[in-house]
N, C-alpha and C positions, 0 to 999 in steps of 0.2 A: 799458699800453706798456713796462711795465718785466717784463714776466713774459712778452712776446713779443724784446724783447732775451735777456729770460733763455731762451729755448724756442731760437735761434738761436744762442745759444752754447753750448747742449747740444747739440743739432743737430752743429753742427762739429766739436765735440770727440768727438761720437761718430763723427762720419762719417773723425775722421783715425783714429780708434782702428780703424775698422772698415780700412780700407786699411793699415796697420800689421800686422791679422792677416793679412790678405788673404797681404800681401809677404810676409811670414814663413811662413806654410803654401805660400807659391810655392817660397820657398827649402829649406822644409825636402820638398817633390815634388822638385826640382831638376829643374826649368822654368827652359826659355829662350824665345829668339824667339819666334818665333809659339801657342807653348801656354803660356807664360807670360803673354803679351797677353789669350790668349783665356781661359784663368783666371782673370786678375786683372778682366774685364772683367766675368764671370758670377760671380764671387766679390762686386765690389765691388755689381751691382745684387743681390744678393740680402743681403746684409748692411745696406741703403740701403732694403729692402724692409721688413726683418725689423726695424729701427729706427725705422720710422714710427707706431708703437705710437700714438699720439696720432690718425692719421688715423682706424687700424680702431678705435680705443676712440670717436669723436665718431662712428664708422658704425654701430657697434651701441648707441650709448646713440639715434642715427634712426632704429637696426629696419630699415636697409637692406637688401638682398637683390638677389644678381643684379646686372644693368645698371645697375639706378642704385648699387648699390655698385661698382661696379669704377668708374661715370664721376665719382663723390662720390671715390672713391681715388686714380684719374688727378688731378683737378684737386685736391685737396690736399696730393700730393706734389709736385705741380710748383708749387705756391702755397709750401712749404717750399721749394724748392729756388731757387727764386726769393729766399726772403728770405734765402738763405745769402752 
């Protein structure tokens, strides 16, 4: 239980850091309006995917590939987001 709480806290902190990083990148590129919204969505999505190393490690440990890996990753990421 303690490890789950720690994981959720780390994931939340990481997602906040990614959001701040995406906002900084958008400001640096001087984006506004629809361009900024589109950039932010893509940046945050990319950051979350890269940040979910735990799911990727579990998939690798289970030696999953192809459709099985995609299905596992989707469920793992959804479970991780639900825990937030």
